[in-house]
N, C-alpha and C positions, 0 to 999 in steps of 0.2 A: 473698278474705277468708273466705268461708264454709268452704272446704276447710281452710284453715289453722286456723280455730277448731275445726273438727271434729277435726283431728289433735291440737291442743292439749288439747281435752277428753278425747280417748282416752288421751293420755299421762297426763293428770291422774288419770283413773280407774284406770289400771294402777298408777300410783305410790301411790295411796291403798290399793288392794288389797294391794300389796306391803308397805306400812307396817302394815296390819292383820295380814298374815301374819307379819311380824316380831314384832308384839305377841303374837300367839297362840303363836309359838315361844318367846318369853321366858316367857310364862305357864306353858307346859308344860315349861319347863326343857330345851328342845331335843329332847324326845321326839317332837314333831311338827315336822318341818322347815318353815321359813318358806315355802319355795317350794310345798310341798304345800298348806299352809293358804291361800296366795294363789290357787293353782289351784282349790281347792274353792270359795273365795269367788267367783272369776271364773265358774266353771261354774254356781253358784247364780244369779248375775246373768244369765248367758247363757240359762239355761233358764226364767227368770221374766220378766226385764225386757224383753229383746228381743222375745220372742213377744207380750208384752202390748202393746208399742209397735206391732207389726205389726197386731194386732187393733184397737187404738184408732185407727190411721190410717184405718180404713174407716168411722169415724164412730160406733163403739160407745164408750160411756162407760168410764172407767178401771176402776171397780169391776166392771162386767160383764166387761170384757176380762180383768182379772186373775183373776177367779173362773172364767172359761171355761178359761183355761190351767191353773190349779191343779186344777180338777175333771177336766180331761182327763188331766193328768199323773198324778194320784192315783187316777183312776177312782172318784171318790166320788159321782158323780151330779150333782145340781143345783148351780148356783152361786149368785151373788147378783145383784141387779139384775134386768135383763130376762130372765135365764136362771135365775131362782130357782125355788122350789118351786111357785109359782103360774103359772109360764110355761114355755115350752119353747124349743127352738132353731129353731123354724119360721121366724122372721123373720130369721135370720142367713143371710148369703149362702152359696151352695154352696162358694165358695172358702175361706171362713173355716171352714166345717164340715170341709172336707178338711184344712185346717191343724190343726184340733183333733184330727182322726182320727189324723194323724201323731203328735201328741203323746200320744195315747192308746196308740199302739203303742210309742212310746219310753218311756212310763212303766211299761210292764209287761215281763214277761220274754218275751213273744211275739216281740219284736224279734230275739232270738237264733234262734228258729225260722225267721224270715224270712231272716235272714242265711245260715243253713245251707241254706235252700232254693235260694239263688242261688249258692252256692259249688260249684264243679265238683268239688273234692276230696271233698265229702260223698257224691256220687253214684258215686264209683269204688269 
C-alpha cells in the first residue's frame, strides 16, 4: 500500500507540474514551451524540496532545514532558525554539513572546475 501511494503521489506531482507548464506556455503564447517550463519547475522542486526533506529527516526543524539548503545553494551565509545570525552550524551533524557542502559546490560555478578536474580529455 505504501509504495502504491508513493507512486500515485509522484504521478500526481508530475501531472501538476505539467499542468503548470501548460499554463505558463499559454501565458507566454508559446514562446516558452510547456515541457521546458515543467522541467524548470521540477528542478526548482528537486533542488529545494528534496534536500530540505533529507535535512529535516535528521530531526532539524523545517525552517532551519530549508534555510540551510537555501543558504548553501546561494552562498549567502547565515540561515534562519538554529543556524541564524546568532548561531552557527556547530550542532549540525557532520553528514548534514557534508550534504550542505555539496550544495554549496552545486550552487556556484566551481562545480565546472571540479568536473574538468576529473575529465581525462582536459588533461590531454
